[in-house]
N, C-alpha and C positions, 0 to 999 in steps of 0.2 A: 559322487558317482555320476552325475549328470555330465561333468566335464569329461569324464573317460569317454562316456558314450558319444559324446559330440566330436572328440578326438578320433575315437574309432570309426564314426561316420565319416569324417572328412578324409580320413586316409583310405577307406574303402572305396569312396567316389573318386579320389586320385588314382587308385590302382585300376578301377573299371573303365578309364579313358581309352584305352587302347584295344578299341575291338578287332580292328584289321589284323594286328598282331595276335590277337586271341584266337579268330578265325583260322590264321594258318597255322597256329601252334596245334589247334584242335585237328584240324586234317592231316597234320603230320604225325600227329600222335596216333590218329585212327589208323592211318596207314602203317606205321610202324607196328602198331599192335596187329593189324593184319598179317604182317611179313612174319612177326614173331610166332602166331598161331599156325601160319602154313609151316613154319620150320618145325615147331613142335609136333605138328600133324604128321609130318614124314618121320620123324624120328619115333613118334608113337606106333606107325603104321609097320615098322620093321620088326617090332615085336620086343620081348624083355619085359623084364619086372622094373617097374617105375613106382616111385612112392606115392605119385598122385595120378588119378585118372585124367583123361584128355580133357573131360570138360572142366575138372578142376584146375587144371593148367592152363585153360583159356580164360575162366574166371579170374584167376590171379593176375594173368596179364592186363585183363582190363582194369580191375582194381589198381594194378601197378601204373598204367597209364593216366588213368583219372587223376591219381593224387601224385604224381610225379613233380609237380611245382611246390607242394607242401615240403619236401625234403631238399629244396634247393639251398645247398651250403654257401654257395658263393654269393648269394644276394642276402646278405646279412644286414645289419644296421649301418648303413655307410653315413646317414644323417646324423645318427648319434654319435658315431666316430668322428665325423666331420665337426660337429659342435664341441666336441672334447678339444681338438687341435686347434680351432680357431678362438676359442675361449669363448663362445656363444652359450656354453654352458652356465655362466654366469646369470644369463638372463632367465635361462630356466629354473636356475634356484631361486631366482627372486618371485616366482610365480608360487601362489599359494596352493599348489599340487603337488602330491608326492611323485618325486623325480622317478623313483623305480616304477610306479605304477603309468606314468606317463610313457616312458620308455617302452614298457612291457605293452601298452596298448598299441603304440606305433609298430612294434614288430608285430604283434598279432594281426594287425591290420594289414600290414605289409606281406604277411604271408597268406593269410586268407583270400585277400581281394584277387590274386591271380588264379587261386586254386577254385574258387567259387566261378569264376567267370569262365574258366577251361571246364571244370568239372561237370556242371549242370548240362551244357549243351552236348558234351562228349557223351555222358550217359544216356541222353536222349538219343543220339546217333546209335550208339550201341544197342539200345532196346528196339529201335527201328531196322537195325541191321539183323538182330536175333529173330525178329519178328517175321522180316522178310525171307531170311534161309529156312526158317520153321515151315513157312507155306511153301516155299520151293521143294522142301523134302516131302512134304505131305501130298503134292501132285504127283510125285513120281511113285 
């Protein structure tokens, strides 16, 4: 179990290196979320029956934007695939670790590291924005 945790920690640290890219991604998703909310706001103002209220729709959009990188299908296990193609899987089979557990830990860390680095600051910005808009509506 200790080897899996160290492998997970190494992969997470590797994934958390790209802070500038993460900041750009956060700002892009925040702006995109605002544009989607504005679009749904105009649709909800026209009237009609919708299956979700506007606040539910806005919450759904923020959750979708926060966890978008978790469902990135394109960024799979390229390292695993490359080790199979170039034959370095033989070295991994010689390790005293379960190969499936090792690959699962690698894939889990590769999915969670961009999600964590983008999700936490995104939620902080979202809460700040919600707090500021609540203040502006109370003033009027």
